[in-house]
N, CA and C atoms as a LAMMPS dump frame, in Angstrom:
ITEM: TIMESTEP
0
ITEM: NUMBER OF ATOMS
282
ITEM: BOX BOUNDS ff ff ff
-5.0000000000000000e+02 5.0000000000000000e+02
-5.0000000000000000e+02 5.0000000000000000e+02
-5.0000000000000000e+02 5.0000000000000000e+02
ITEM: ATOMS id mol type element x y z
1 1 1 N 0.978 -1.353 0.116
2 1 2 C 0.093 -0.166 0.163
3 1 3 C 0.809 1.262 -0.096
4 2 1 N 0.601 2.132 -0.836
5 2 2 C 1.44 3.487 -0.767
6 2 3 C 0.726 4.27 -0.371
7 3 1 N 1.267 5.423 0.908
8 3 2 C 0.605 6.484 1.264
9 3 3 C 0.906 7.185 1.066
10 4 1 N 0.284 8.486 1.031
11 4 2 C 0.903 9.597 0.425
12 4 3 C 1.657 10.577 2.043
13 5 1 N 2.517 11.05 2.027
14 5 2 C 2.873 11.776 3.01
15 5 3 C 2.053 13.001 3.758
16 6 1 N 1.843 13.121 4.698
17 6 2 C 0.644 14.07 4.816
18 6 3 C 1.65 15.377 5.343
19 7 1 N 1.012 16.372 5.19
20 7 2 C 1.805 17.995 5.194
21 7 3 C 2.341 17.976 7.071
22 8 1 N 3.546 18.222 6.694
23 8 2 C 3.783 18.568 8.007
24 8 3 C 3.894 17.462 9.1
25 9 1 N 4.439 16.161 8.524
26 9 2 C 4.784 15.362 9.066
27 9 3 C 6.146 14.8 9.201
28 10 1 N 6.701 14.177 10.217
29 10 2 C 8.212 14.013 10.222
30 10 3 C 7.913 12.217 9.78
31 11 1 N 9.246 11.711 9.169
32 11 2 C 9.283 10.278 8.357
33 11 3 C 10.244 9.871 8.848
34 12 1 N 10.212 8.506 9.236
35 12 2 C 11.033 7.556 10.079
36 12 3 C 10.856 6.395 8.936
37 13 1 N 12.089 5.934 8.18
38 13 2 C 12.582 4.808 7.805
39 13 3 C 12.457 3.555 8.683
40 14 1 N 12.007 2.488 8.41
41 14 2 C 11.773 1.568 9.81
42 14 3 C 11.74 0.382 8.699
43 15 1 N 12.988 -0.788 8.787
44 15 2 C 12.482 -2.028 8.14
45 15 3 C 12.034 -1.93 6.614
46 16 1 N 12.311 -0.905 5.57
47 16 2 C 11.727 -1.038 4.507
48 16 3 C 10.464 -0.022 4.211
49 17 1 N 10.37 0.45 5.304
50 17 2 C 8.801 1.164 5.507
51 17 3 C 9.269 2.517 6.06
52 18 1 N 8.2 3.508 5.53
53 18 2 C 8.529 4.623 5.879
54 18 3 C 7.121 5.221 6.993
55 19 1 N 7.497 5.505 8.3
56 19 2 C 6.357 5.749 8.932
57 19 3 C 6.276 7.127 8.75
58 20 1 N 5.108 7.659 9.267
59 20 2 C 4.723 9.313 9.022
60 20 3 C 4.076 9.821 10.494
61 21 1 N 4.396 10.546 11.34
62 21 2 C 4.195 11.135 12.495
63 21 3 C 4.124 12.583 12.248
64 22 1 N 2.311 13.007 12.347
65 22 2 C 1.952 14.197 11.997
66 22 3 C 2.524 14.679 12.9
67 23 1 N 2.638 16.462 13.067
68 23 2 C 3.387 16.9 13.786
69 23 3 C 2.625 18.391 13.833
70 24 1 N 1.478 18.379 12.795
71 24 2 C 0.48 19.834 12.985
72 24 3 C -0.324 19.794 14.924
73 25 1 N -0.278 21.273 15.347
74 25 2 C -0.526 21.376 16.403
75 25 3 C 0.737 21.184 17.65
76 26 1 N 1.741 20.436 16.978
77 26 2 C 2.576 19.739 18.089
78 26 3 C 3.933 20.684 17.843
79 27 1 N 4.095 21.217 16.965
80 27 2 C 5.273 21.957 16.239
81 27 3 C 4.508 23.375 16.195
82 28 1 N 5.825 24.384 16.59
83 28 2 C 5.59 25.616 16.113
84 28 3 C 6.167 26.006 14.749
85 29 1 N 5.406 25.531 13.538
86 29 2 C 6.298 25.59 12.292
87 29 3 C 7.051 27.035 11.88
88 30 1 N 6.399 28.295 12.141
89 30 2 C 7.475 29.393 12.106
90 30 3 C 8.579 29.58 12.695
91 31 1 N 8.658 29.159 14.185
92 31 2 C 9.162 29.215 14.652
93 31 3 C 10.437 28.362 14.354
94 32 1 N 10.186 27.078 13.675
95 32 2 C 11.021 25.85 13.603
96 32 3 C 11.48 26.55 11.739
97 33 1 N 10.982 27.226 10.723
98 33 2 C 11.655 27.685 9.817
99 33 3 C 12.381 28.853 10.115
100 34 1 N 12.181 29.607 10.903
101 34 2 C 13.19 30.478 11.801
102 34 3 C 14.5 30.039 12.114
103 35 1 N 14.317 29.083 12.785
104 35 2 C 15.634 28.151 13.485
105 35 3 C 16.181 27.694 12.409
106 36 1 N 15.676 26.963 11.314
107 36 2 C 16.472 26.074 10.112
108 36 3 C 17.238 27.283 9.396
109 37 1 N 16.275 28.531 9.401
110 37 2 C 16.921 29.626 8.636
111 37 3 C 18.078 30.141 8.977
112 38 1 N 18.096 30.165 10.142
113 38 2 C 19.269 31.093 11.039
114 38 3 C 20.486 29.958 11.227
115 39 1 N 20.186 28.397 11.297
116 39 2 C 21.219 27.21 11.152
117 39 3 C 21.798 27.168 9.817
118 40 1 N 20.779 27.434 8.506
119 40 2 C 21.286 27.543 7.21
120 40 3 C 22.306 28.483 6.83
121 41 1 N 22.213 29.806 7.172
122 41 2 C 22.869 30.725 6.963
123 41 3 C 24.157 30.333 7.612
124 42 1 N 24.258 30.417 8.959
125 42 2 C 25.576 29.831 9.474
126 42 3 C 26.081 28.966 9.07
127 43 1 N 25.605 27.689 8.796
128 43 2 C 26.095 26.641 8.442
129 43 3 C 27.197 27.019 6.868
130 44 1 N 26.126 27.954 6.069
131 44 2 C 26.922 28.223 4.771
132 44 3 C 27.996 29.083 4.641
133 45 1 N 28.137 30.011 5.955
134 45 2 C 29.038 30.747 6.07
135 45 3 C 30.505 29.982 6.509
136 46 1 N 30.195 28.972 7.162
137 46 2 C 31.343 28.485 8
138 46 3 C 31.916 27.309 6.559
139 47 1 N 30.991 26.903 5.554
140 47 2 C 30.959 26.228 4.516
141 47 3 C 31.744 27.136 3.655
142 48 1 N 31.639 28.045 3.075
143 48 2 C 32.041 29.166 2.408
144 48 3 C 33.467 29.554 2.962
145 49 1 N 33.821 29.485 4.294
146 49 2 C 35.278 29.75 5.177
147 49 3 C 35.947 28.552 4.434
148 50 1 N 35.825 27.557 5.078
149 50 2 C 36.326 26.237 4.585
150 50 3 C 36.874 25.744 2.758
151 51 1 N 35.48 26.483 2.034
152 51 2 C 35.853 26.471 0.415
153 51 3 C 36.567 27.551 0.187
154 52 1 N 36.904 28.466 0.519
155 52 2 C 37.888 29.514 0.469
156 52 3 C 39.535 29.326 1.119
157 53 1 N 39.462 28.519 2.22
158 53 2 C 40.794 28.014 2.666
159 53 3 C 41.339 27.012 1.653
160 54 1 N 40.633 26.085 1.585
161 54 2 C 40.927 24.365 0.354
162 54 3 C 41.11 25.505 -0.828
163 55 1 N 40.57 26.697 -1.254
164 55 2 C 40.84 26.891 -2.618
165 55 3 C 42.086 28.046 -2.908
166 56 1 N 42.552 28.189 -1.493
167 56 2 C 43.87 29.065 -1.527
168 56 3 C 45.103 28.07 -1.491
169 57 1 N 45.864 28.361 -2.961
170 57 2 C 47.143 27.332 -3.142
171 57 3 C 47.88 27.924 -2.339
172 58 1 N 48.065 28.865 -1.58
173 58 2 C 49.506 29.03 -0.604
174 58 3 C 49.033 28.387 0.608
175 59 1 N 47.567 28.514 0.789
176 59 2 C 47.374 27.198 2.079
177 59 3 C 47.768 26.006 1.656
178 60 1 N 47.201 25.221 0.456
179 60 2 C 47.143 23.912 0.148
180 60 3 C 48.939 23.68 -0.092
181 61 1 N 49.879 24.555 -0.462
182 61 2 C 51.551 24.043 -0.316
183 61 3 C 51.352 24.307 1.099
184 62 1 N 51.522 24.856 2.004
185 62 2 C 52.155 25.188 3.087
186 62 3 C 51.748 24.255 3.846
187 63 1 N 50.362 23.594 4.221
188 63 2 C 49.631 22.961 5.115
189 63 3 C 50.325 21.412 5.103
190 64 1 N 50.31 20.967 6.551
191 64 2 C 50.771 19.479 6.273
192 64 3 C 49.021 18.63 5.826
193 65 1 N 49.391 17.668 4.897
194 65 2 C 48.511 16.461 4.713
195 65 3 C 47.492 16.659 5.453
196 66 1 N 47.427 16.105 6.716
197 66 2 C 46.562 15.619 7.592
198 66 3 C 45.537 17.269 7.756
199 67 1 N 46.276 18.044 7.904
200 67 2 C 45.466 19.462 8.089
201 67 3 C 44.628 19.458 6.884
202 68 1 N 45.037 19.277 5.644
203 68 2 C 44.103 19.624 4.557
204 68 3 C 43.007 18.56 4.381
205 69 1 N 43.294 17.397 4.938
206 69 2 C 42.469 16.26 4.983
207 69 3 C 41.035 16.33 5.844
208 70 1 N 41.464 17.128 7.207
209 70 2 C 40.758 17.494 8.095
210 70 3 C 39.616 18.016 7.706
211 71 1 N 40.107 19.502 6.764
212 71 2 C 39.351 20.653 6.337
213 71 3 C 38.453 20.056 5.412
214 72 1 N 39.174 19.14 4.639
215 72 2 C 37.856 18.701 3.806
216 72 3 C 37.028 17.774 3.959
217 73 1 N 37.173 17.062 5.052
218 73 2 C 36.217 16.242 5.558
219 73 3 C 35.298 17.208 6.534
220 74 1 N 35.759 18.115 6.841
221 74 2 C 35.017 19.088 7.324
222 74 3 C 33.802 19.754 6.385
223 75 1 N 34.29 20.183 5.234
224 75 2 C 33.572 20.93 4.25
225 75 3 C 32.846 20.124 3.738
226 76 1 N 33.122 19.035 3.625
227 76 2 C 32.124 17.721 3.195
228 76 3 C 30.717 17.358 4.016
229 77 1 N 31.575 17.547 5.257
230 77 2 C 29.793 17.373 6.473
231 77 3 C 29.205 18.732 6.39
232 78 1 N 29.845 19.713 6.251
233 78 2 C 29.047 20.796 6.075
234 78 3 C 27.998 21.366 4.934
235 79 1 N 28.88 20.588 3.971
236 79 2 C 27.658 20.741 2.373
237 79 3 C 26.748 19.362 2.824
238 80 1 N 26.902 18.739 3.905
239 80 2 C 25.563 17.835 3.713
240 80 3 C 24.694 18.328 4.873
241 81 1 N 25.451 18.965 5.633
242 81 2 C 24.35 19.915 6.346
243 81 3 C 23.556 20.484 6.113
244 82 1 N 24.21 21.391 5.093
245 82 2 C 23.544 22.311 4.21
246 82 3 C 22.558 21.898 3.771
247 83 1 N 22.666 20.761 2.7
248 83 2 C 21.767 19.943 2.185
249 83 3 C 20.581 19.742 2.666
250 84 1 N 20.984 19.237 3.844
251 84 2 C 19.59 18.668 4.769
252 84 3 C 18.851 19.349 5.456
253 85 1 N 19.143 20.771 6.034
254 85 2 C 18.781 21.97 6.102
255 85 3 C 17.779 22.11 5.37
256 86 1 N 18.607 22.312 4.037
257 86 2 C 17.613 23.045 2.858
258 86 3 C 16.496 21.952 2.462
259 87 1 N 16.64 20.495 2.621
260 87 2 C 15.548 19.828 2.331
261 87 3 C 14.513 19.921 3.67
262 88 1 N 15.119 20.052 5.027
263 88 2 C 14.212 20.59 5.977
264 88 3 C 13.153 21.919 5.673
265 89 1 N 14.055 22.646 5.526
266 89 2 C 12.969 24.109 4.939
267 89 3 C 12.126 23.792 4.019
268 90 1 N 12.472 23.279 2.781
269 90 2 C 11.68 23.049 1.862
270 90 3 C 10.525 22.197 2.374
271 91 1 N 10.198 21.239 3.033
272 91 2 C 9.222 20.365 3.759
273 91 3 C 8.437 21.262 4.472
274 92 1 N 9.252 22.179 5.145
275 92 2 C 8.161 22.846 5.803
276 92 3 C 7.398 24.179 5.046
277 93 1 N 8.074 24.507 3.894
278 93 2 C 7.143 25.377 2.748
279 93 3 C 5.776 24.52 2.726
280 94 1 N 5.558 23.256 2.857
281 94 2 C 4.689 22.681 1.9
282 94 3 C 3.507 23.069 2.731
């Protein structure tokens, strides 16, 4: 049986199934949109900082390889966080 995801519902994947939990009336969606927007802005700024650092040839030439790898991993994690936050923001607009 294919069920349509209700508006303003949390989704949990369990054993090959998706479980929806209605959040209407339980969550202040305006406050949650604002919180996500602030977190998204902050995370994008931090990601931008790492991307600038990693595109700096001087840094790449002088930094130890383990520092460069650590910064690349951090940038990757930040990019994933940005993507997840954008998805959450999109779902809250529905």
